[in-house]
C-alpha positions as CSV (number, residue, x, y, z in Angstrom):
1,M,-23.4,-4.4,4.3
2,T,-21.5,-7.4,4.0
3,N,-17.8,-7.4,5.3
4,N,-15.7,-8.9,2.6
5,R,-11.5,-8.9,3.0
6,I,-11.5,-8.5,-1.0
7,L,-13.5,-6.7,-2.6
8,N,-15.0,-6.8,-6.4
9,V,-14.0,-4.0,-8.2
10,T,-14.5,-4.4,-11.9
11,G,-11.6,-1.6,-13.2
12,G,-9.6,-2.1,-10.1
13,R,-7.0,-4.9,-8.5
14,N,-6.0,-5.7,-5.2
15,F,-8.7,-3.7,-3.4
16,R,-8.8,-5.0,0.2
17,E,-10.6,-4.0,3.7
18,L,-8.5,-3.9,6.4
19,G,-11.5,-4.4,8.8
20,G,-11.9,-7.6,11.0
21,Y,-8.1,-7.9,12.2
22,P,-7.9,-8.8,15.8
23,T,-5.7,-6.7,18.1
24,V,-3.3,-7.8,20.6
25,D,-5.3,-6.5,23.5
26,G,-8.4,-8.0,22.6
27,H,-10.1,-5.4,19.8
28,T,-10.7,-5.8,16.6
29,V,-10.2,-3.4,13.7
30,K,-13.6,-2.2,12.4
31,W,-14.7,-2.5,8.5
32,H,-15.5,0.0,6.4
33,K,-13.1,2.5,7.7
34,L,-10.1,1.6,5.8
35,L,-9.6,0.3,2.2
36,R,-6.0,-0.4,0.6
37,T,-6.1,-0.7,-3.0
38,A,-4.1,-0.5,-6.2
39,G,-4.5,2.4,-8.7
40,L,-8.2,3.9,-9.5
41,A,-7.4,5.3,-13.2
42,D,-9.7,2.3,-14.9
43,L,-12.7,2.1,-12.2
44,T,-15.9,2.3,-13.8
45,P,-18.7,4.3,-12.9
46,T,-20.1,1.9,-11.2
47,D,-17.1,1.0,-9.5
48,Q,-17.0,4.5,-8.3
49,Q,-20.7,4.1,-7.1
50,K,-19.6,1.5,-4.9
51,L,-16.9,3.1,-3.5
52,S,-19.2,6.2,-2.7
53,D,-22.1,4.2,-1.1
54,Y,-19.1,2.1,0.9
55,G,-18.5,5.7,2.6
56,V,-15.1,6.5,0.8
57,V,-14.9,10.1,2.0
58,A,-10.9,10.4,1.4
59,D,-9.0,9.0,-1.6
60,V,-5.1,8.8,-0.2
61,D,-2.6,8.8,-3.5
62,F,0.7,7.5,-2.6
63,R,2.2,8.0,-6.0
64,S,4.6,10.4,-7.7
65,K,3.7,13.1,-9.8
66,D,4.5,11.3,-13.1
67,E,2.3,8.5,-12.6
68,Q,-0.2,10.6,-11.0
69,K,-0.2,12.2,-14.6
70,Q,0.0,9.2,-16.4
71,A,-2.7,7.5,-15.0
72,P,-5.1,10.1,-12.9
73,D,-7.1,8.6,-10.2
74,R,-11.1,8.3,-10.7
75,V,-12.0,10.0,-7.5
76,P,-15.2,8.5,-6.1
77,A,-18.1,11.0,-5.9
78,G,-17.8,12.7,-2.3
79,A,-14.0,11.8,-1.8
80,T,-11.5,14.2,-1.0
81,Y,-8.4,13.5,-3.1
82,H,-5.0,13.7,-1.3
83,F,-1.7,13.7,-3.1
84,L,1.2,12.5,-0.7
85,P,3.9,10.9,-2.8
86,V,5.9,8.5,-0.9
87,F,9.1,9.3,-3.4
88,P,10.5,12.3,-4.0
89,A,10.2,12.4,-8.0
90,D,9.5,9.4,-9.8
91,D,8.2,5.9,-8.8
92,Q,11.1,4.0,-7.5
93,T,9.2,0.7,-7.2
94,D,9.3,0.3,-11.0
95,A,5.4,0.0,-11.3
96,S,5.3,2.5,-13.9
97,A,8.8,2.0,-15.9
98,S,9.1,1.9,-19.4
99,E,10.0,-1.9,-21.0
100,D,12.9,-0.6,-22.5
101,E,14.6,0.9,-18.6
102,L,13.5,-2.9,-17.5
103,E,15.0,-4.5,-20.1
104,K,18.7,-2.7,-19.5
105,R,17.9,-3.3,-15.7
106,F,16.8,-6.8,-15.1
107,S,18.0,-8.9,-17.8
108,V,21.4,-10.1,-16.6
109,N,21.5,-11.0,-13.0
110,D,18.2,-12.6,-11.3
111,Q,19.0,-11.0,-8.2
112,A,18.6,-7.7,-9.4
113,G,14.4,-6.8,-8.8
114,H,14.5,-8.6,-5.3
115,D,17.7,-6.3,-4.3
116,H,16.6,-3.8,-6.0
117,M,12.6,-4.1,-3.8
118,V,14.6,-4.5,-0.5
119,E,16.1,-1.3,-1.2
120,V,12.7,0.6,-2.0
121,Y,11.6,-0.7,1.3
122,Q,14.6,0.6,3.2
123,Q,13.8,4.0,1.7
124,M,10.5,3.6,2.4
125,V,11.3,3.9,6.1
126,T,14.1,6.6,6.0
127,L,13.5,9.0,2.9
128,P,11.9,12.3,4.4
129,S,9.5,12.2,1.8
130,A,7.7,8.7,2.7
131,Q,8.0,10.1,6.7
132,S,6.0,13.4,5.2
133,A,3.7,11.3,3.2
134,Y,2.8,8.7,6.0
135,H,2.6,11.7,8.4
136,D,0.0,13.1,6.1
137,F,-1.5,10.0,6.3
138,F,-2.2,9.5,9.9
139,A,-3.8,13.3,9.5
140,T,-6.3,12.3,7.0
141,M,-7.4,9.0,8.9
142,L,-7.9,11.5,12.2
143,A,-10.2,13.7,10.4
144,A,-12.2,10.9,9.1
145,D,-14.2,11.1,12.7
146,Q,-17.6,10.0,11.1
147,P,-18.7,6.3,12.1
148,D,-19.5,5.7,8.3
149,Q,-16.5,7.4,6.8
150,T,-13.7,5.1,5.1
151,V,-10.2,6.4,4.1
152,L,-9.1,4.4,1.0
153,F,-5.2,4.7,-0.1
154,H,-3.3,3.3,-2.6
155,C,-0.2,3.2,-5.0
156,T,0.2,2.2,-8.3
157,A,0.0,-1.8,-7.5
158,G,-1.3,-1.7,-4.1
159,K,1.6,-3.6,-2.5
160,D,4.9,-1.5,-1.7
161,R,4.0,2.0,-0.5
162,T,0.2,1.0,0.3
163,G,1.8,-2.4,2.0
164,M,3.7,0.2,4.5
165,G,0.6,2.2,4.5
166,A,-1.1,-0.4,6.0
167,F,1.6,-1.7,7.9
168,F,1.6,1.8,9.7
169,A,-2.0,1.9,10.1
170,L,-2.6,-1.7,11.9
171,S,0.7,-1.0,14.3
172,A,-0.6,1.8,15.4
173,L,-3.9,0.1,16.1
174,G,-1.9,-2.5,18.0
175,V,-2.8,-5.5,15.5
176,D,-0.6,-8.4,16.3
177,P,2.6,-8.2,13.9
178,Q,2.3,-11.6,12.4
179,V,-1.3,-10.7,11.4
180,I,0.2,-7.3,9.8
181,R,2.6,-9.8,7.8
182,K,-0.1,-12.1,6.3
183,D,-2.1,-9.0,5.5
184,Y,0.9,-7.7,3.8
185,L,1.5,-11.4,2.1
186,L,-2.1,-11.6,0.9
187,T,-1.3,-9.4,-2.3
188,N,0.6,-12.2,-3.6
189,E,-2.6,-14.5,-3.7
190,T,-4.7,-11.5,-5.2
191,T,-2.5,-10.5,-7.7
192,A,-1.3,-14.0,-9.2
193,D,-3.2,-14.1,-12.4
194,H,-1.7,-10.5,-12.6
195,V,1.4,-11.5,-12.3
196,N,1.6,-14.9,-14.2
197,Q,0.0,-13.0,-17.1
198,I,2.8,-10.4,-17.1
199,S,5.2,-13.1,-17.0
200,E,3.6,-14.9,-19.8
201,T,3.5,-11.8,-21.8
202,A,7.6,-11.1,-21.0
203,R,8.5,-14.8,-22.2
204,Q,6.3,-14.6,-25.6
205,Q,8.6,-11.4,-26.1
206,G,11.6,-13.3,-26.1
207,H,13.0,-12.2,-22.6
208,G,15.2,-14.7,-21.1
209,E,14.5,-16.3,-17.3
210,A,16.6,-13.8,-15.2
211,F,14.5,-11.1,-16.8
212,V,11.1,-13.2,-15.8
213,T,12.3,-13.8,-12.2
214,N,13.0,-10.4,-11.9
215,L,9.7,-8.8,-13.0
216,R,8.1,-11.5,-10.6
217,A,10.2,-9.7,-8.2
218,L,9.0,-6.3,-8.8
219,Y,5.2,-7.3,-8.9
220,S,5.3,-9.2,-5.7
221,V,5.7,-8.8,-2.2
222,S,8.1,-10.8,-0.3
223,D,8.7,-11.2,3.6
224,D,12.4,-10.4,2.5
225,Y,10.9,-6.7,1.4
226,F,9.0,-6.7,4.8
227,N,11.8,-7.6,7.0
228,A,14.3,-5.1,5.1
229,A,11.7,-2.0,6.6
230,T,10.9,-3.4,9.9
231,K,14.6,-4.5,10.5
232,L,15.3,-1.0,10.0
233,I,12.4,0.5,12.1
234,N,13.4,-2.0,14.6
235,T,17.3,-1.4,15.2
236,Q,17.4,2.4,14.0
237,F,14.1,3.5,15.3
238,G,13.4,1.3,18.2
239,G,10.3,-0.4,17.0
240,A,7.2,0.4,15.5
241,Q,5.6,2.1,18.6
242,D,8.6,4.9,18.6
243,Y,8.8,5.0,15.1
244,L,5.0,6.2,14.8
245,H,5.9,8.5,17.8
246,D,9.2,10.1,17.0
247,V,9.4,9.8,13.0
248,L,5.6,9.9,12.3
249,G,5.2,12.5,15.1
250,L,1.9,11.0,16.5
251,S,1.6,12.0,20.3
252,H,0.1,9.6,22.8
253,S,-3.6,11.4,22.6
254,D,-3.4,10.9,18.6
255,L,-2.8,7.2,19.1
256,N,-5.9,7.3,21.4
257,N,-8.0,8.9,19.4
258,F,-6.8,7.0,16.4
259,K,-7.7,3.3,18.0
260,Q,-11.3,5.2,19.1
261,L,-12.1,5.8,15.4
262,Y,-10.6,2.5,14.1
263,L,-11.3,-0.1,16.8
264,D,-14.3,-1.9,17.8
């Protein structure tokens, strides 16, 4: 099987491998072990087969109950579904908000979208629901202990809740922080066409530029968002390693086992 960073999935967006990334101590993340993606509601039967063949044994869904109801996952055959909502009730990232709601909130101040996302990233570090979801995410990854088993994790757009999931997993493996940031920002390349399309549609519907700017902020990722989360982790929790240990409850042996399973 070839090793591709970006997977070609007909009915999905932003499907990416976390294999091949180097750690600071000379190891490499194994390929075919961790996949980060956007929603699975539109997968074709071929896509599902492809993910089954890929080795996907766990489908981790970070979305809210509402998002899950609106667009249920098409779980690949042979995979167990894990519903681990990061936010207690609705989707804070607005990936699934209605147009009227967005119109009301994002038509005047063109920084509203950006500021909202900064707040969302802080919540993903501090909310008990988020901490519980990411704790259970590690339990799921640790349970996939066979060489040919892949864990897939996703939200609606595959960029925020999923981005933080990737941040925690790669930090636990000792991947260089700049490499982790680069992986996080890769979303802007893989979804550029989609974001441009959304912006164009909004303009055609007569929305002003402030709204379009905010829409782009909501549908993209940004250094500012990433920094908002990592700064909080560093200042309030003593850094990523302490956060993994003290907040997500990973013991030293958990982290060692995790590295055994996911690093070459």
